[in-house]
N, C-alpha and C positions, 0 to 999 in steps of 0.2 A: 730859207727863210731863218735867220736869223733876230733872234730874242732878245735883246738886252735887260739885265735885272733891273729893278728900278732903285734895290739898295745897296748904297754905297758907290755905286758906280762911279760917281763925279771924282773921287776921291786920286788925286792925279797919281797917287804913290802906289796905287794896284797893278796889277798886270793882268789885263784880257785873256783867258786860255779858251778855246775854242773846243766845243763840247757836242757831239753828236745827238742827236735823239730819234730813232726810226719806231715810230709810233702811226696805229691806225686812228688817227682824231677825226679824221671828217667823217659825218655819219654814223660816229662811234661814238656812246654815250660814255662808256667804259676807258676808253683810249681819251677822252677830257678828263675825267676825273682823276688819272693817273697822270694828264699833265698837269694837273692842277696840282698836285702832288708834290710834283718835281720840281715845280716855282715856290710853292712854298717853304719847301724843304731847303731853297737856296736863301728865301729871303729870309727864314728864321735863323738859319746857322750864321750869317753875315750880318746882322743884326747883335746877334749875339758874340761874335767871333771879327772884332774891329781891327784886332792886331794885324790880320793874316795879309799877305802882301798878292795873294791870288782871287780872282773872280772869275766863275763859271759861267762862258756867254753860249746860251743855248744857241742851235743851229738845228729846226726841226723840218724832220723828212716825211711824207705818211705817203708807205708803200700801198694804202689801198687794199690791205688784206691779200695782196697779190707777194710769191715767195721773190720771185724774179725781179719784181719793182725793190722788193727789200734791199736786194745785195744791190742792184743798181744805185741805191739810194746812200749803202754806205761804202762803196765805191768813190759815188760826188763827193762825199764827204770827206775823204780820206783823199783823194787825190787832189781836189781844188779847195778843201776849206783848210785842209792840212788840222781835222780833230786830235783831240790828244786821247782822246776816248769817245765811245759810244755807249749812249743807252739804250737799252732794246736790242732787237724786235721785241714784238708782244709775244709771237707763238715760237714753238720749237720748230715746225717747219721752215719760219723765216730765217731762224738764230741759225740753226745746219749750215749754212750757206753762207752767213755772214761772218760766222766763225773761223774761217780760210783767212776771208781777208784781214782780218786782225792779225792773226799769225803773221802771213805774209807781210803786211807792214807795222808790224810791232806795237798793235793800234789796242787798247784793251779794251774787249767787248764786257756792258756788265749788263744781266740781263736779271730782271724780276718776276718774271713771267713764264720764262720756257722751262717747264716742268721735268722734260725728258732725259733720266739720270746716265743716258748715254754721251749725251753733249760734253759732259765735264771728266776730263783728262788730265792729268798735271803734266803728262808729256806730251801729249799729242795737241793740246789744245790751253797753252802756257799762258794764251791774253785773255781767256775766255773766262770771267766771273759769275758764278750763276747766285745771284743773292735770292734767293726763294729756299726756303726752309721746307717746304711739303713737298719735296721730289718724293717722285716714285717709288727709289727704292728703299724709303726709309718707311713710310707707312704704310705699306703691305704687312710691315710687323706688328701693326694694329688692327689690321684687316684679317691677318692668319690666327692674332690671338682673340678673334671675336668667333673666328670659325672653330677652333679647338674648344673655349670655353663653353661651346653649345653644344658641342659633337657632332657635328656635321662631316660627314663622310665624303661628300662628293660638293662641288661647286663650278659655275661654268661662269665664266667670264664673257660678260658682253662686252666690246669694246670698238671704236669708231677705227676705221680702217684709213689709218694716214700713221705720219710718225710718233704724233702725240698719243692714238692709242698705244701704236705698236710699241711703244718704249719699256712700259708697264709687264708687259707681257712675260719677259724671261726672268722676272724678279719675282713678279706675282706666282709662275709654276712651280718654282725653286720652293719658294716660302711655302707652298701649300705641300709638293712632296716631301717635305721636310717634316711635316708633321701627319703625313699619311691620309692625305687626304686627296682623293682622286678627281680630276677634271676631263672628265669624260667627252667634253664636247666644248668648241669654242667659237662663241657667236661675234661676227665680224659685219659692221653697217659699215656702208659708204657712208660718208657725210653730206652726201646729197641724197639717200635714199628716201624715197615717196612713200606716202603713207601705206596705201599698198603693199611696197615692200615690208617695210617696218612690220604689218600686220601680218604678213607670209612667214617674217624671222620666228616672230613669237610665237604662231601657232605650232612652228618646227619646236620649239623651246618647248610647248606643252604637250607635245606626246613621247618627250621623256621624261626620265626618271626625278632627276633633279630640279630641285624646288627653290635652293639657293643660287641667287644670283649674283655678279659682281659687276658693275656698270661703271665705267673708265671712258667719259665722254664730257666733252663742253654742253651747256645748257642750249645753244642751239639745238643741238640732237637729242641729248638726255630731253630735254622735255618733250619733243615728240615721241619719244619712247613709250613714258611712264603713260601720256594721254592714251595711246594705244593701248599699253597693258591695262590701264582701267579697263578701257570700254569693252574688252574679250574677257576680262574676268582672273585678270593676274595678279590682282591687288586685293585677293582675298584671303579668307583665312588660311593657313598652310604655305604660304610663300613669306621668302626671305631676299629681302633686297637690299644689297650694301651698296654704298655710291662713294668712289674715292673722292679727293677733294678738285677734280675736275668740275663736280656739279657740288659739294660741299661747300669749296668758299664761296659759292653765288647762292647758299639758300637764303640771305638776307636780303637780297635784290630782287629775287623772282616773284612774276606775278601770282597772284591769291589761286588763280584757277590752277597753276601749274604745282603748285604746295598742296592742292587739294588732291591730286590725280599719286601725290606720291607719300599721302596719308600710311604710316608704320613703318618707310625707311629709315634705315643706319647710313649715318653719312661719318666718315672720317677727313677732320682737316686738324691744322697747324692749330696749337692752342696760343691765342694770345689775351695774357691777362688783360682787365680793363683797369687802366692807373690814372692816375688827377691827371698826369700830361696827355697821353690818347684822349681821356673825357676832352680836355682841353679844345685839342687839335679840330677833333671831329665838328666842335660848333664853329669854330675860326673857319675850317674848311667848307662846313656847309653855308655859313653865311656868304662868303668869297664865292664860292661855285651861283650859288643861285643870283649874285651879281653880275658875272659874267657870261651866265648863261639863263636869263631870264625864260626862255621859254622850255627851258627842262623842269617837271614839277616832279617836288618830292624825290631828290636825286641819292643815291644811297651809294656807300661807298664798301669796298671789301677789301679781303688781305690785301690784295694788288696794289691796292693804291697805300699802304700802309707799309710794304716794300717800295716802291718807287723812290717814295721821302726817304727812306732807311739808305738805301743804294745812294743816294743822290749826296747826300753827307756825308758818306764813304767816300765817294770819289775825292768831295769838294776837300776834306780831310786830307786825304793821299796826294793829291796835286799840289796843296802847299807844304809837305812832307817829301816829296820831292824834288822841292827846287825849282826857281824861279826863272833860271837863264837858259834853259836848255829846251825850250821847245819846234825845235828847226826839225824841220824833215830833210832825210841826206836822198836825195834823188838817184834814181837808178839808170847809168846812162849806159845807154845799149843803144851801139848801131842800128839795129835791125827791130826795131818795136813797131809792133801791128796791131797790137790790142793795147785799150785803158789800162787792163790789169796788169800787162806785163811792165808799163809805165810807173808802176805806180811806187810813191817813195816809203820811206822806212823813218817813223821817229824814232828817234835820237836820243828822246826822255822816255821812251816804252819801258824798257827795263829797269829803270827807276819805278817808274809808276808802278808796277807790278810787283816791285819788292814791297813798298809802299801800302799798298792794297792787301798785301797778305798778312802785315802788323798795322792795321788798322784796325782797334778795336772800342767801340764805346756802347752807351746805352740806347736804343733806339726806341720808337712809338712799337717794335717790335719784339722787345727784349735786349738780351748782349746781343753786340751783335759784332761778329768777327767769320774771314774767310780759314778755312786750313785747304789746300790744294785746290784755292778756286771755288769752292762748296762752302756755303754758308753753310754754320752749325746747325742740326735737327733742334728744334723746341717740341714740347710736347704735342701729341695730338690729342684732338678730343673728340670722344664720340655724341653725337648727338640722332636722336630717334624726330623724325617730322609726325608730328602731333598738332593738331588744331592750328590756328592760326599762323604756326611756326615752328621753330625747333627747341627741344629741349637737350641741356646737357644731362646723360646719363654716368659718363666716366673720363678716364683719361689712360693712354697710355705714351709711355715714355721709351727710347732708344735705349736708356742706361737699365732701367728697372725690366722691361720687357715682360709684364704685367699687365691686366687690366686693374686698375682701382678707381672707386668713388669720389675719394680727393687728391688731388694733386699734391706728391712728397715730393721734400727736396731729395737732392742725392744723398745727404746723410740719413734719412729716415727710412726706417725699415719698418715693411707691417707683413706680420707671418701669417695675415689671413688672406693673402693675396696668393694665387697661384696659378700658372698658365691653364689648368683646366677648371677654374671655378669660375663663372659671371661675377664678378665683383662689383656690379654696375646697379645702378638705380634701376626704376619700374623702368617695364618697356610697352608701348603699345603697337602691336605686329598688326602687319598689314589685316584687312577684313575688322578692325577693333578692337583685334582679342587682347588678353593678357597669356595667353601658353606659348609657351613656347614652340616652335615652329618644328616639327620632326626634320625637315629639309628632304625630305623625298615621300614620293608617292604613286604607285606603281603605275607605269607611263598608259597612256590613253589612245597609242598608236596599234595596239596588240586584240587578242580576240575580243568579242563585247557579247554579251548575253542580253538582247532583247526579247521582251514578252508583250505583244501584243494583243491586247483587249478592247472591243467591239464595245463602246458605251450607247445598249441600247438598255429602253426603258424596261425595266424589272429586274435589268440583267447585272450591271454595274454592284449593285448594294449588295448582289449576294459574293461579286467576283473578287470587287475592289477589297475588302477586309482579306481574303483568302490570299492574294497577289502581295500586298503588303507586307503581310505575317512572314509569305514568301522567301519575299527579296530583305527580309529582316534576318532571315534565320540564315540564307544563301551570305550576305556582309558578315553577320557577326558568330559566325556559330565558329566551334575548336578549328572544325576544318580549314576555312580561310584563315584563322592568325596562322595555323601551320602553313597555308599557304605563301602567307606573306614572308616567313620567315625563309622558307625555303625558294621562293622565286623572287628576294626583292633585289638582284639586278635585270630584272626586265626581263626576265624570257618566257613569262605570260604575264595575262593581263584578265584579270577577273572584274567584270564589272556588270550589275545587274539593276537593269535602266527599265522605268518606267515607261509603257507607251501608253496610259491612260488616255487616250483619243479615238475617234472613230475610223476604225482603220477598215476599208472593202477589202474583200477579198483577192479582187487584183492587185492594190497595191502590195500584201502580203507574198503573190505570188512574184512579184517585181522585185521583192529583196530576198527570196528566200536561197540565191545563190550567195549571198553574203553575210548572210546571220542564219543563227537559229530559230524555228516561232514552233513554237509547241503548240499544238492544238486538239485536246482533249477534247470528247464529246458529254459522255457521264464521269462524273466526278464525286466519290466516296469515300467514307471513314472520319474519322475522327484525330486533326493533326494540333498538337499540344504545342505552344512557344511559349515557355516560361510560364502563368498561372491561367493563358487565354484559351482557350476551347474553338476551335471553326472546323465546321463542316461535320455536325455532328450528326446527317444524315442526308444522304443519297437526293439531289436536286437533279431534274434534266436541264439540259442547256442548248436546249432546241432552237436557238435562236443567234448560235456560233457557227459558222458556216460551215459545214462538212466537207472534206473530201472524202472521196470513195463511196462505198454504200449509205443508205441512209443509216441505216442500224449497225451501229458499232461497238462494242465493248464495254464498262464501264471500268475507270481508272480509278486507283486507290490513291488519296494524296498523297498518299507516302511517297507510291512510285513519281507522279509528277514532280515532287520535289528531289527525288535520288536522279531525274532524266536534269533538272532545271542547272544543278551544282554539277552535272557530269558535263553538261555542255560547255559549264565555263570553267572548267577544269583540268579540261581533256586537251592538249595540245592539239591532237589526230580527229576530234570529235567532226563529224559531216555537219557540214549547214545543209539548211533547207528547211523544208516544212514534215515537221514531225507530228501525224496523227496521233492516235487510242493506239492504236496498233504498234508503232514505233515506241511510244512511252512503254509500254507493256514489253516490248521488245527490250529495249535497251536498260530497262530496269532489271533486269535477268542476268545483265551483262555484268561482268568485272571488265572495271577502270583496267586499260593499258598501262 
């Protein structure tokens, strides 16, 4: 499908230049948005460049989100249309195949949305230009700056299992290692993962110590991840979620239900200053797109649309600069040609166009625009916090300064208040609507647990519940447990006092006796002090508690019960099972191993 541009094409003194566009435009709102930006770029550019001798003619192919179809579309454009350059494809997987065709035919491939940094190589891919500022290798600097500033010592990447997700991992792990932050686990999720598979993986993460997660995926999968994370309680206080540009670039276009599930998330995305030129473009684009697509209500544009606009302007300038008389293809003559790929021609203007692209510089919608070794130079990154109905900017990070800052400084401005170890950011609302910085770890939930079952019989719970609550408070907040946390911070042991204030029959207790510790005294006496509160100031008979063994059992001091409860939780070799009054007395007199 060739698309003639309406601006100045009737001028007989201009030379049409075929350019390919490989984008998923059918049944894809983002693809339509980006194609609209490409068309507007040409219209705006040639309206203001009457003296240009060339006019780009777009030849559009839709690969329908298929990798092989994208390669076939590029091959068709090069072999049959003899395009001078190709804009696209949309993602890194498609682009990886198309790059080889560009190198073979000397046709430049310009992508504005393929984020995998491994695609760019001045020696291996000389005909590939990545017109995208938010490459993964740059943004990991902003992510590690966040982690270092808040002192988190471990982080778990959660990424999609494809080329897009895997591309960031080498850069991320190296950057984390450089600041001495461990990566104890990597969570790899299939792009076709079911809800059950996602929940299973999230539960696995909950059993581990780390509570700092770095998510690298696109909204199609990321929205499901956060919906399930919220459902199972992983968006509560104590958790840290940082998302890369894969999600952060789409914050402004996500449904409110998705934003609601991401409250407290931190995002890293390239910063585009809001200029008068940008505001004017946005208003014009909104009006034009609505006229062309009346069935799409409240269309929204993200940074990829702006990058599509700028890369098209760069190509139009470079084509003019490379000359107007050398747009032919040199057909390769081979006696035994068996495939279309072997019969592909070579663009005679390709080397000149590469030089022109490399030297093109201008001020675009996204800021200063230029390529160095085929890569668009990185801009500043903005740190945003998901809160309420959208996001709030809380700071910036630049590749030059490599520190977090509340306000963006130019390269000549120094700020002595900024440092790599100090979170110089605006206020943050963390998951769980908390303003307290999460510590980044919890003692893992897949280790040993202390369960105390209490039958809720009439006249019984009023006596036992205050003692139980105070006992659990003592176990969880005592000096002993603080020491435990510091000595077992790497998850060798789990202390968890869990209340089971529900009616439990003796049969149910017996079923669980092989997997947990169950304390079952008959008579409790003595005084137990917790702060200023005293409980159990005299003995009472607990005759409604089911007995094990003889009807008469010795009374047990409340201190002995507390000692055994703590030991059951802290001694890794303490045997599970039912412990009656005799066992409580025996274990309370023994020394822990």
